[in-house]
Backbone as CSV, one residue per row, in Angstrom:
resi,resn,N_x,N_y,N_z,CA_x,CA_y,CA_z,C_x,C_y,C_z
1,ALA,29.641,-19.223,-16.410,27.699,-18.717,-16.742,27.564,-18.470,-15.812
2,GLU,26.450,-16.782,-15.816,26.510,-15.788,-14.612,24.920,-16.201,-14.347
3,LEU,23.949,-17.260,-13.321,22.846,-16.527,-13.492,21.822,-15.947,-12.266
4,ASP,21.065,-15.733,-12.216,20.374,-15.009,-11.569,19.291,-15.695,-10.034
5,PRO,18.545,-15.375,-9.626,18.341,-16.610,-8.622,17.297,-17.270,-9.126
6,ASP,16.212,-16.992,-10.231,14.933,-17.745,-10.857,15.922,-18.632,-12.323
7,SER,16.911,-18.399,-13.097,17.297,-19.217,-13.715,17.704,-20.219,-13.319
8,TYR,18.426,-19.743,-12.031,19.265,-20.689,-11.151,18.297,-22.347,-10.843
9,ILE,16.760,-21.740,-10.630,16.497,-22.943,-10.282,15.955,-23.461,-11.148
10,LYS,15.640,-22.595,-11.967,15.433,-23.420,-13.850,16.342,-24.279,-14.152
11,VAL,17.290,-24.052,-14.008,18.823,-24.778,-15.023,18.507,-26.077,-13.452
12,SER,18.983,-25.723,-12.143,19.632,-26.822,-11.693,17.845,-27.768,-11.923
13,LYS,16.575,-27.617,-12.045,15.427,-28.502,-12.964,16.287,-28.946,-14.213
14,ILE,16.745,-28.110,-14.966,16.494,-28.965,-16.604,17.709,-29.984,-16.292
15,MET,19.199,-29.830,-15.071,20.187,-30.574,-15.197,19.648,-31.907,-13.867
16,SER,18.638,-32.124,-13.485,18.899,-32.879,-12.836,17.512,-34.022,-13.527
17,SER,17.051,-33.622,-14.699,16.181,-34.251,-15.322,16.747,-34.282,-16.991
18,SER,16.584,-35.837,-17.324,16.572,-36.445,-18.968,15.668,-35.873,-19.338
19,HIS,14.664,-35.527,-19.423,13.484,-35.601,-19.902,13.081,-34.181,-20.541
20,SER,12.083,-33.772,-21.322,11.852,-32.194,-21.326,11.758,-31.704,-20.565
21,SER,11.802,-30.252,-20.773,11.149,-29.325,-19.953,9.343,-29.579,-19.899
22,GLU,9.015,-28.269,-19.071,7.372,-28.304,-19.218,7.213,-27.175,-20.016
23,THR,7.593,-25.960,-19.967,7.337,-24.791,-20.982,8.411,-24.516,-22.097
24,GLU,7.817,-24.316,-22.751,8.550,-23.919,-24.275,9.877,-22.606,-23.271
25,GLY,9.416,-22.009,-22.823,11.050,-21.058,-22.177,12.137,-21.627,-21.641
26,ASP,11.331,-23.365,-20.944,12.460,-23.972,-20.046,13.352,-24.996,-21.034
27,ASN,12.670,-25.162,-22.689,13.408,-25.828,-23.189,14.126,-24.898,-24.499
28,GLN,13.716,-23.972,-24.616,14.837,-22.605,-25.106,16.338,-22.681,-24.030
29,LEU,15.710,-22.499,-22.942,16.846,-22.556,-21.823,17.680,-23.735,-21.597
30,ALA,17.087,-24.676,-21.950,18.069,-25.947,-22.325,19.044,-26.213,-23.572
31,GLU,17.927,-25.550,-24.467,18.998,-25.502,-25.821,20.557,-24.280,-25.975
32,GLN,20.246,-23.514,-25.069,21.011,-22.764,-24.777,22.496,-23.034,-24.072
33,LEU,21.942,-23.998,-23.676,22.843,-25.009,-21.958,23.674,-25.496,-23.021
34,ALA,23.099,-26.287,-23.511,23.540,-27.394,-25.200,24.632,-26.842,-25.725
35,TYR,24.202,-25.634,-25.995,25.012,-24.490,-27.252,26.190,-24.487,-26.675
36,GLY,25.698,-24.414,-25.236,26.631,-23.216,-24.932,27.920,-24.846,-23.845
37,GLY,27.379,-25.568,-24.451,28.234,-26.619,-23.766,28.422,-27.240,-21.941
38,PHE,27.188,-26.611,-21.934,26.914,-26.615,-20.206,26.168,-28.083,-19.971
39,LEU,25.432,-28.613,-21.084,24.907,-30.256,-21.395,25.173,-30.566,-21.803
40,ILE,25.578,-31.877,-22.000,26.053,-32.952,-22.902,25.549,-33.735,-23.281
41,PRO,25.227,-33.988,-24.604,24.331,-35.234,-24.743,24.953,-36.629,-24.336
42,ASP,24.434,-37.328,-23.811,24.512,-38.380,-23.065,25.690,-39.578,-24.153
43,ASN,25.322,-39.166,-25.268,25.778,-40.098,-26.601,27.239,-39.562,-27.311
44,THR,27.235,-38.277,-26.653,28.671,-37.627,-26.973,29.998,-37.925,-25.977
45,ASP,31.071,-38.773,-26.553,32.545,-39.013,-26.124,33.412,-38.257,-25.780
46,GLU,33.130,-37.184,-24.583,33.863,-36.018,-24.547,35.467,-36.599,-24.630
47,ILE,35.809,-37.330,-24.158,37.438,-37.516,-24.139,38.235,-37.696,-25.449
48,SER,37.187,-38.605,-25.971,37.654,-38.783,-28.163,37.582,-37.300,-28.531
49,ARG,36.883,-36.380,-28.161,36.259,-35.172,-28.471,37.563,-34.206,-28.286
50,LEU,37.895,-34.368,-27.228,38.773,-33.563,-26.355,39.966,-34.090,-26.872
51,LYS,40.747,-34.969,-27.264,41.745,-35.902,-28.064,42.194,-35.155,-29.237
52,VAL,40.943,-35.270,-30.100,40.548,-34.239,-31.131,41.494,-33.624,-31.151
53,GLN,40.728,-32.413,-30.684,41.129,-31.235,-31.005,42.380,-30.776,-29.713
54,ASN,42.924,-31.670,-29.111,44.340,-31.573,-28.598,45.494,-31.587,-29.841
55,GLY,44.810,-33.019,-30.426,45.595,-33.642,-31.944,46.064,-32.113,-33.110
56,GLN,44.551,-31.355,-32.817,44.178,-30.590,-33.876,45.374,-29.037,-33.504
57,PHE,45.643,-28.978,-32.441,46.316,-27.877,-31.874,47.608,-28.371,-32.019
58,ARG,48.074,-29.601,-31.826,49.541,-29.921,-32.134,49.735,-29.885,-33.318
59,PHE,48.802,-30.879,-33.662,49.667,-31.066,-35.270,48.888,-30.408,-36.975
60,GLY,47.545,-29.752,-36.319,47.062,-29.280,-37.556,47.955,-28.117,-38.201
61,ASN,47.830,-27.670,-39.153,47.731,-26.319,-40.155,46.909,-25.029,-40.274
62,GLN,46.272,-25.131,-38.972,45.695,-23.695,-39.827,46.048,-22.284,-38.393
63,VAL,46.544,-23.049,-37.241,47.022,-22.150,-36.649,48.150,-22.536,-35.686
64,PHE,49.895,-21.763,-35.575,50.790,-22.133,-35.106,50.960,-21.072,-34.288
65,SER,50.491,-21.854,-32.559,50.751,-20.979,-31.461,51.415,-21.241,-30.922
66,LEU,52.298,-20.138,-30.537,53.697,-20.473,-29.716,53.727,-19.074,-28.144
67,GLY,54.116,-19.894,-27.463,54.802,-18.961,-26.395,56.258,-19.104,-25.840
68,ILE,56.519,-17.689,-25.714,58.115,-17.780,-25.763,58.342,-17.077,-24.254
69,CYS,59.311,-17.699,-23.541,59.982,-16.887,-22.288,61.070,-16.384,-22.727
70,PRO,61.465,-14.963,-23.140,62.960,-14.168,-22.794,63.360,-14.253,-22.461
71,THR,63.234,-14.326,-20.874,63.840,-14.196,-19.351,62.766,-14.958,-18.245
72,PHE,63.758,-15.123,-16.867,62.881,-15.350,-16.350,63.072,-14.792,-14.763
73,GLU,64.023,-13.712,-16.032,64.449,-12.368,-14.303,62.953,-11.649,-14.408
74,CYS,62.765,-10.651,-13.059,61.913,-9.808,-12.988,62.290,-8.543,-12.377
75,ASN,61.706,-7.326,-12.496,62.036,-6.071,-11.803,61.132,-6.250,-11.081
76,LEU,60.290,-6.919,-10.365,59.716,-6.859,-9.185,59.747,-7.659,-8.870
77,SER,59.307,-7.814,-7.094,59.410,-9.193,-6.333,57.749,-9.676,-5.575
78,CYS,56.913,-9.748,-6.685,55.490,-10.270,-6.313,55.521,-11.735,-5.377
79,ALA,54.483,-11.347,-3.981,54.621,-12.313,-3.497,53.551,-13.675,-4.418
80,THR,53.203,-13.254,-5.118,51.890,-14.218,-5.906,52.823,-14.965,-7.196
81,CYS,53.861,-14.216,-7.318,54.880,-14.976,-8.577,55.740,-15.791,-7.811
82,SER,55.399,-17.763,-8.259,56.126,-18.937,-7.684,57.405,-18.695,-8.732
83,GLY,58.076,-17.685,-10.117,58.890,-17.903,-10.103,59.830,-16.926,-9.869
84,ARG,59.951,-15.702,-8.816,60.351,-14.628,-8.914,62.064,-15.161,-8.136
85,GLN,62.382,-16.676,-8.198,63.789,-16.539,-7.844,64.380,-17.171,-9.073
86,ASN,64.220,-17.171,-10.007,64.969,-17.908,-11.200,65.503,-16.291,-11.917
87,ARG,65.990,-16.767,-12.631,67.320,-15.911,-13.557,67.222,-16.922,-14.779
88,GLY,68.643,-16.064,-15.379,68.712,-16.384,-16.851,67.778,-15.435,-18.159
89,ARG,68.455,-15.034,-19.124,67.775,-15.368,-20.001,68.255,-15.647,-21.237
90,MET,67.459,-15.803,-22.267,67.674,-16.169,-23.728,69.014,-15.901,-24.475
91,SER,69.676,-16.892,-25.327,70.837,-16.857,-25.826,70.719,-16.286,-27.129
92,PRO,71.558,-15.922,-27.817,71.666,-15.904,-29.407,71.543,-17.472,-29.586
93,ALA,72.049,-18.333,-29.156,71.880,-19.975,-30.015,70.582,-20.234,-29.674
94,ILE,69.881,-19.755,-28.428,68.852,-20.486,-27.799,67.861,-19.315,-29.135
95,GLU,68.281,-17.853,-29.302,66.825,-17.702,-30.441,67.301,-18.414,-31.785
96,LYS,68.898,-18.655,-31.975,68.596,-19.730,-34.079,67.957,-20.707,-33.669
97,ALA,68.011,-20.873,-32.463,67.724,-22.362,-32.422,65.843,-22.783,-32.649
98,LEU,65.210,-21.380,-31.643,63.844,-21.358,-31.950,63.266,-21.303,-33.210
99,LEU,64.392,-20.056,-34.060,63.889,-20.027,-35.378,63.490,-20.730,-36.491
100,GLN,64.944,-21.555,-36.278,64.930,-22.748,-36.856,63.832,-23.414,-36.578
101,PHE,63.105,-24.089,-35.568,62.249,-25.051,-35.181,60.627,-24.435,-35.902
102,THR,60.461,-23.141,-35.902,59.500,-22.545,-36.154,59.868,-22.676,-37.746
103,GLN,60.662,-22.350,-38.567,60.106,-22.340,-39.559,59.481,-23.329,-40.218
104,GLN,59.720,-24.590,-40.472,59.252,-25.393,-40.717,57.322,-25.996,-40.138
105,ARG,57.353,-25.485,-39.103,56.029,-25.176,-38.575,55.267,-24.172,-39.228
106,VAL,55.734,-22.935,-39.482,55.143,-21.756,-40.171,54.777,-22.298,-41.621
107,LYS,55.924,-22.764,-42.392,55.568,-23.524,-43.956,54.389,-24.094,-43.988
108,ARG,53.746,-24.718,-43.215,52.749,-25.400,-43.406,51.499,-24.750,-42.471
109,SER,51.709,-23.763,-42.434,50.310,-23.098,-41.130,49.406,-21.625,-41.428
110,ASP,48.205,-22.196,-41.410,47.886,-20.607,-42.382,47.991,-19.265,-41.271
111,MET,48.180,-19.290,-39.947,48.021,-17.819,-39.071,48.731,-18.376,-38.250
112,VAL,50.183,-17.897,-37.685,50.956,-17.711,-36.524,50.845,-16.549,-35.122
113,GLU,50.683,-16.771,-34.318,50.416,-16.174,-33.258,50.832,-16.581,-32.219
114,VAL,51.399,-15.345,-31.388,52.823,-15.342,-30.534,52.294,-14.653,-28.903
115,THR,52.307,-15.372,-27.551,52.845,-14.930,-26.853,53.838,-14.586,-25.978
116,TRP,54.038,-13.498,-25.441,55.530,-13.893,-24.707,55.110,-13.023,-23.638
117,PHE,55.894,-14.005,-22.964,55.845,-13.995,-20.868,57.120,-14.420,-20.290
118,GLY,57.081,-14.158,-19.090,58.728,-14.587,-18.701,58.349,-14.863,-17.020
119,GLY,59.230,-14.535,-16.274,59.492,-13.314,-15.477,58.812,-12.250,-16.789
120,GLU,59.613,-11.374,-16.322,59.017,-10.061,-16.585,59.708,-9.889,-18.395
121,PRO,59.270,-10.025,-19.672,59.485,-10.132,-20.859,60.197,-9.002,-21.794
122,LEU,59.601,-7.815,-20.653,60.032,-6.328,-21.407,61.000,-6.190,-21.282
123,LEU,62.135,-6.909,-20.207,63.555,-6.372,-20.034,64.121,-7.058,-21.270
124,CYS,63.716,-7.648,-21.919,64.383,-8.526,-22.835,64.050,-8.013,-24.413
125,VAL,63.297,-6.282,-24.534,62.121,-6.021,-25.961,63.318,-6.653,-26.837
126,GLU,64.793,-6.150,-26.999,65.382,-6.615,-27.981,65.133,-7.878,-28.644
127,THR,65.189,-8.683,-27.641,65.113,-10.461,-28.044,63.850,-9.954,-28.715
128,ILE,62.440,-9.913,-28.061,61.115,-9.431,-28.398,60.828,-8.996,-30.066
129,GLU,62.025,-8.295,-29.994,61.695,-7.388,-31.562,63.064,-7.960,-32.430
130,ARG,64.023,-8.790,-32.258,64.645,-9.672,-33.386,63.646,-11.583,-33.854
131,ILE,62.904,-11.812,-32.700,62.452,-12.950,-33.231,61.052,-12.628,-33.379
132,GLN,59.772,-11.542,-33.240,59.400,-11.047,-34.139,59.077,-11.218,-35.419
133,GLY,60.677,-10.199,-35.734,60.872,-9.793,-36.805,61.112,-10.911,-37.521
134,GLY,62.271,-11.768,-36.951,62.091,-13.603,-37.886,61.081,-14.037,-37.998
135,LEU,60.115,-13.775,-37.084,58.774,-14.934,-37.554,57.834,-14.193,-38.512
136,THR,57.576,-12.399,-38.985,57.711,-12.035,-39.410,57.778,-12.141,-41.037
137,GLU,58.697,-12.101,-41.484,60.145,-12.698,-42.631,59.757,-14.520,-43.110
138,GLN,58.938,-15.063,-41.906,59.199,-16.223,-41.778,56.955,-16.572,-42.712
139,ALA,56.510,-15.723,-42.014,55.282,-15.327,-42.345,55.086,-14.974,-43.723
140,VAL,55.610,-14.151,-43.831,55.472,-13.432,-45.524,56.053,-14.653,-47.045
141,LYS,57.498,-15.170,-45.770,58.138,-16.062,-47.415,57.140,-17.206,-47.923
142,TYR,56.184,-17.606,-46.393,55.742,-19.313,-46.646,53.823,-18.633,-46.540
143,ASN,53.660,-17.374,-47.371,52.074,-17.034,-47.673,51.578,-17.079,-46.362
144,SER,51.745,-17.120,-44.639,51.309,-17.225,-43.644,50.351,-16.127,-43.010
145,ALA,49.721,-16.255,-42.163,48.926,-14.332,-41.223,49.537,-14.655,-40.769
146,MET,49.706,-13.272,-39.868,50.891,-13.010,-38.294,49.752,-12.202,-37.920
147,SER,49.240,-13.136,-36.816,49.072,-12.409,-35.917,49.047,-11.561,-34.866
148,GLY,48.000,-10.953,-34.233,48.850,-9.845,-33.793,49.060,-10.025,-32.295
149,SER,50.489,-10.357,-31.940,51.662,-10.956,-30.671,50.410,-10.282,-29.540
150,SER,50.859,-10.969,-28.395,50.827,-10.304,-26.598,51.642,-10.702,-25.838
151,VAL,51.590,-9.831,-24.978,52.806,-10.137,-24.231,52.015,-10.291,-22.793
152,VAL,52.252,-10.553,-21.968,51.798,-10.514,-20.235,52.857,-9.953,-19.541
153,THR,52.613,-9.033,-18.802,53.696,-8.054,-18.492,53.339,-7.654,-17.107
154,ASN,54.112,-7.450,-16.069,53.605,-6.307,-14.777,53.346,-4.682,-14.990
155,GLY,53.809,-4.483,-15.658,53.473,-3.409,-16.671,53.981,-1.870,-15.940
156,LEU,55.192,-2.367,-15.421,56.127,-1.021,-14.637,56.831,-0.528,-16.108
157,LEU,57.171,-1.674,-17.362,58.132,-0.770,-18.133,57.287,-0.661,-19.141
158,LEU,55.861,-0.849,-19.123,54.875,-0.588,-20.380,54.494,1.003,-20.629
159,ASP,55.572,1.628,-20.812,55.364,3.110,-21.206,55.216,3.507,-22.470
160,LYS,55.295,4.561,-23.004,54.687,5.069,-24.653,55.163,4.141,-25.248
161,GLY,56.930,4.979,-25.123,58.217,4.819,-25.714,57.794,3.018,-26.209
162,MET,58.075,2.591,-24.966,57.722,0.851,-25.455,56.826,0.481,-25.873
163,THR,56.245,1.132,-26.068,54.225,0.528,-26.683,54.294,0.339,-27.850
164,ASP,55.177,2.229,-28.535,55.406,1.953,-29.417,56.143,1.147,-30.256
165,ARG,57.181,0.595,-29.470,58.325,-0.810,-30.044,57.381,-1.571,-30.433
166,LEU,56.654,-2.225,-29.610,56.115,-3.401,-29.568,55.401,-3.165,-30.470
167,LYS,54.488,-2.409,-30.822,52.984,-2.166,-32.033,54.209,-2.067,-33.087
168,ALA,55.600,-1.702,-32.971,55.926,-1.262,-34.330,56.485,-3.172,-34.836
169,VAL,56.404,-4.089,-34.000,57.187,-5.396,-34.647,55.678,-6.774,-34.368
170,GLY,54.463,-5.872,-34.478,53.409,-6.546,-34.702,53.215,-7.152,-33.070
171,VAL,53.400,-6.873,-31.753,52.133,-7.084,-30.588,51.335,-5.812,-30.729
172,ALA,50.266,-6.808,-30.438,49.168,-6.030,-30.355,48.661,-6.067,-28.969
173,GLN,48.745,-6.523,-28.421,47.756,-7.418,-27.037,49.029,-7.670,-25.905
174,ALA,48.272,-6.268,-24.872,49.381,-6.673,-23.470,47.933,-6.972,-22.320
175,GLN,48.465,-7.978,-21.912,47.538,-8.485,-20.229,48.542,-7.809,-19.167
176,VAL,48.177,-6.662,-18.191,49.017,-6.613,-17.421,48.641,-6.692,-16.000
177,THR,49.537,-7.103,-14.913,48.936,-7.506,-14.473,48.825,-7.265,-12.705
178,LEU,48.053,-7.304,-11.520,48.208,-6.563,-10.901,47.581,-7.142,-9.551
179,ASP,48.113,-6.402,-8.669,48.214,-7.615,-7.286,46.845,-6.107,-6.345
180,ALA,46.016,-7.057,-5.803,44.559,-6.512,-5.574,45.137,-5.305,-4.002
181,ASP,46.420,-5.734,-3.410,46.371,-5.123,-2.323,47.193,-4.000,-2.690
182,ARG,47.902,-3.733,-3.972,48.840,-2.713,-4.092,50.494,-3.226,-3.713
183,GLN,50.648,-3.707,-3.239,52.082,-4.050,-2.080,52.738,-4.981,-2.570
184,SER,52.370,-5.856,-3.610,52.997,-7.538,-3.545,54.248,-6.737,-5.050
185,ALA,53.810,-5.621,-5.803,54.267,-5.502,-6.665,54.875,-4.021,-6.376
186,GLY,55.303,-4.307,-4.703,56.582,-3.047,-5.143,56.103,-1.312,-3.911
187,GLY,54.368,-1.999,-4.073,53.893,-0.675,-2.953,53.459,0.323,-3.844
188,GLU,52.548,1.401,-3.370,52.563,2.717,-3.978,52.606,3.341,-4.997
189,ARG,53.748,3.351,-4.999,54.889,4.228,-6.362,54.462,3.680,-7.341
190,ILE,55.380,2.251,-7.328,55.172,1.502,-8.674,53.408,0.633,-8.987
191,TYR,52.908,0.763,-7.584,51.440,0.579,-8.344,51.390,1.983,-9.649
192,ALA,50.941,2.825,-8.651,50.458,3.887,-9.640,51.092,4.543,-10.892
193,GLN,52.382,3.910,-11.175,53.305,3.797,-11.989,52.745,2.705,-12.834
194,VAL,52.503,1.907,-12.407,52.140,0.515,-13.154,50.326,1.459,-14.440
195,ILE,49.623,1.479,-13.388,48.391,2.351,-13.252,48.670,2.899,-14.560
196,ASN,49.561,4.175,-14.434,49.515,5.639,-15.590,50.277,4.642,-16.396
197,ASN,50.845,4.115,-16.456,51.063,2.993,-17.966,50.474,2.996,-18.759
198,VAL,49.097,2.105,-17.605,47.925,1.806,-18.818,47.290,2.670,-19.448
199,ALA,46.682,3.762,-18.389,46.470,4.994,-18.623,47.126,5.691,-19.853
200,GLU,48.502,5.343,-20.332,49.178,6.098,-21.584,49.073,5.568,-22.625
201,THR,48.443,3.584,-22.521,48.913,3.201,-23.498,47.633,1.866,-23.794
202,ASN,46.972,2.752,-23.396,45.843,1.552,-23.805,44.858,1.929,-25.101
203,ALA,45.114,3.179,-25.622,45.224,4.192,-26.725,45.746,2.704,-28.100
204,ILE,46.724,2.383,-27.473,47.966,1.999,-28.723,47.874,0.261,-28.546
205,LEU,47.901,-0.482,-27.804,47.649,-2.043,-27.503,46.121,-2.487,-26.894
206,ASP,45.453,-3.170,-27.456,44.771,-3.760,-26.423,44.932,-4.500,-25.012
207,VAL,44.135,-3.605,-24.075,44.889,-3.610,-22.951,44.234,-4.831,-21.962
208,ILE,44.531,-5.787,-21.534,43.832,-6.572,-20.359,44.137,-6.350,-19.276
209,VAL,43.673,-6.148,-18.237,43.932,-6.221,-16.495,43.732,-6.981,-15.968
210,ARG,44.648,-8.015,-15.454,44.457,-8.968,-14.640,45.048,-8.308,-13.322
211,ILE,43.784,-8.706,-12.189,44.089,-8.206,-11.021,44.169,-9.636,-10.099
212,ASN,45.169,-10.067,-9.602,45.259,-11.054,-8.137,44.278,-10.946,-7.319
213,VAL,43.406,-11.616,-7.053,42.564,-11.579,-5.391,42.217,-12.444,-4.913
214,ASP,42.690,-12.406,-3.700,41.968,-13.699,-2.428,41.001,-13.261,-1.560
215,ALA,40.522,-14.232,-0.443,39.578,-13.262,0.075,39.516,-12.841,0.737
216,SER,41.217,-11.932,1.055,41.307,-11.260,1.969,41.661,-9.865,1.534
217,LYS,41.479,-9.991,0.029,42.129,-8.517,-0.526,40.809,-8.210,-1.644
218,ALA,39.534,-8.842,-1.314,38.086,-8.796,-2.254,37.898,-7.064,-2.350
219,THR,38.642,-6.306,-1.076,38.463,-4.515,-1.115,38.924,-3.949,-1.758
220,GLY,40.564,-4.523,-1.304,41.458,-3.995,-2.809,41.463,-4.006,-3.938
221,ALA,40.856,-5.208,-4.278,40.244,-4.986,-5.910,39.582,-4.295,-6.738
222,MET,38.449,-4.187,-5.960,37.746,-2.929,-6.180,38.076,-1.286,-6.179
223,GLY,39.121,-1.568,-4.886,39.913,-0.227,-4.994,41.018,-0.004,-6.421
224,VAL,41.246,-0.871,-7.210,41.999,-1.015,-8.552,40.644,-0.868,-9.466
225,ILE,39.857,-1.150,-9.589,38.689,-1.129,-10.984,38.582,0.516,-10.486
226,GLU,37.932,1.580,-8.926,38.065,2.498,-9.015,39.108,3.191,-9.674
227,ASP,39.881,3.013,-9.433,41.578,3.464,-9.895,41.027,3.925,-11.829
228,LEU,41.076,2.435,-11.401,41.408,3.012,-13.438,40.030,3.866,-13.872
229,ASP,38.714,3.347,-13.006,37.633,4.336,-13.603,38.041,6.068,-12.845
230,LYS,38.684,6.471,-12.312,38.976,7.784,-12.142,40.277,8.205,-13.357
231,LEU,40.398,7.433,-13.602,41.520,7.916,-14.872,40.629,7.884,-16.466
232,ASN,39.637,7.357,-16.235,38.194,7.303,-17.326,39.083,6.614,-18.709
233,ILE,39.992,5.041,-17.915,40.340,4.158,-18.851,39.137,2.656,-18.432
234,LEU,38.751,3.024,-17.363,37.720,1.574,-17.467,36.913,0.644,-18.793
235,SER,36.564,1.937,-19.375,35.627,1.495,-20.388,36.840,0.979,-21.248
236,ASN,37.813,1.390,-21.584,38.637,1.211,-22.920,39.836,-0.260,-22.196
237,VAL,39.586,-0.642,-20.941,40.269,-2.060,-20.924,39.272,-3.412,-20.673
238,ARG,39.741,-4.033,-20.396,39.166,-5.385,-20.141,39.867,-5.708,-18.115
239,VAL,39.331,-6.127,-18.026,39.833,-6.275,-16.526,39.019,-8.094,-16.170
240,TYR,39.688,-8.683,-15.434,39.682,-10.027,-15.305,40.196,-10.316,-13.780
241,PHE,39.594,-11.272,-13.103,40.468,-11.278,-11.628,40.880,-13.312,-11.323
242,GLY,42.134,-12.956,-11.378,42.638,-14.188,-11.517,42.708,-14.104,-9.897
243,GLN,42.582,-16.121,-9.293,43.065,-15.986,-7.807,44.113,-16.041,-7.785
244,ALA,44.532,-15.499,-6.521,46.170,-15.813,-5.727,46.381,-16.664,-5.311
245,ASP,47.337,-17.258,-5.780,47.858,-18.061,-4.681,48.911,-17.705,-3.837
246,THR,48.861,-17.364,-2.478,49.881,-16.870,-1.345,50.321,-18.154,-0.492
């Protein structure tokens, strides 16, 4: 949560006291803090509540959430990526085993949602198409809803043609990861290609731009924001900053 200086003083006062606030406005603020989970009643067992939520997520019938990594390979060598030395792609045998595993889970779930990541998952778009197709068939067979899938990508391959293929199989969202210094992803030329891809495809997919940044790259991060604004797409994408671990 973001607080202005006056609110910070009020919140600090509320959090340091177990008694009711002095003013109606402070009481309302305390209620909002409790509603948002910032203030927890003393009689609340947070550990038990988290265990229940975890059990519901893992074994409940409402939403079957699946993260799939079709490859560890990547077409870039970003300094902030700890997995850049990994290799290997999903084999046909693993694809088959995966769809056998999902069948029973889809059968007892109300909704199926998938996130594709890697490596660079768009290197294996054919794998995405096959598995997405298989999951969609299972969802139809067992009367489960198929939520729009998402993909986490460096954006270099996310051109119009690729976006159309993803959209056709049910991928609705893309998170494009950029480095604030524009160099870790291969320099200005590749950075420009990624930005142009975002501009070309944001009307087709729901695009989130994650900017990796640390204390030394704050100026560069704002430069990315300015570039998105120059292309008139800043209002069409969601931007957030991720902590870079270099």
